C-alpha positions in Angstrom: -183.3 -137.0 -237.2 -181.5 -139.7 -235.2 -183.5 -142.3 -233.3 -183.8 -141.6 -229.6 -182.2 -144.9 -228.7 -179.0 -143.9 -230.5 -178.3 -140.5 -228.8 -177.3 -139.5 -225.4 -180.0 -138.9 -222.9 -179.5 -135.1 -222.7 -179.6 -134.9 -226.5 -182.8 -136.9 -226.6 -184.4 -134.5 -224.1 -183.3 -131.5 -226.1 -184.7 -133.0 -229.3 -188.0 -133.7 -227.7 -188.1 -130.2 -226.3 -187.4 -128.7 -229.7 -190.1 -130.7 -231.3 -192.6 -129.7 -228.6 -191.6 -126.0 -229.0 -192.0 -126.3 -232.8 -195.6 -127.6 -232.2 -196.3 -124.7 -229.9 -196.4 -126.9 -226.8 -194.9 -125.6 -223.6 -194.1 -127.2 -220.2 -194.1 -125.6 -216.8 -190.4 -125.6 -215.7 -191.5 -125.7 -212.1 -193.1 -129.1 -212.7 -189.9 -130.6 -214.1 -188.4 -132.8 -211.3 -185.8 -135.4 -211.5 -186.8 -139.0 -210.9 -184.6 -140.6 -208.2 -184.5 -144.3 -208.7 -182.7 -145.1 -205.4 -184.7 -145.2 -202.2 -182.9 -143.1 -199.7 -183.1 -144.1 -196.0 -181.7 -142.4 -193.0 -181.1 -143.8 -189.5 -181.0 -142.2 -186.1 -178.1 -143.3 -183.9 -179.0 -145.1 -180.7 -178.5 -143.0 -177.5 -175.2 -143.7 -175.7 -175.7 -145.9 -172.6 -174.5 -144.4 -169.4 
């Protein structure tokens, strides 16, 4: 099996999932959430003068 550093990210996730399934481990799909690395901020426009 290839090392996880040498494969694409999606491939590594698939390999880990296959290994977990083979061991009988399961994960709740509802708990799988992406990790957003960027902090998103929004601004509110100032009211127009007049």
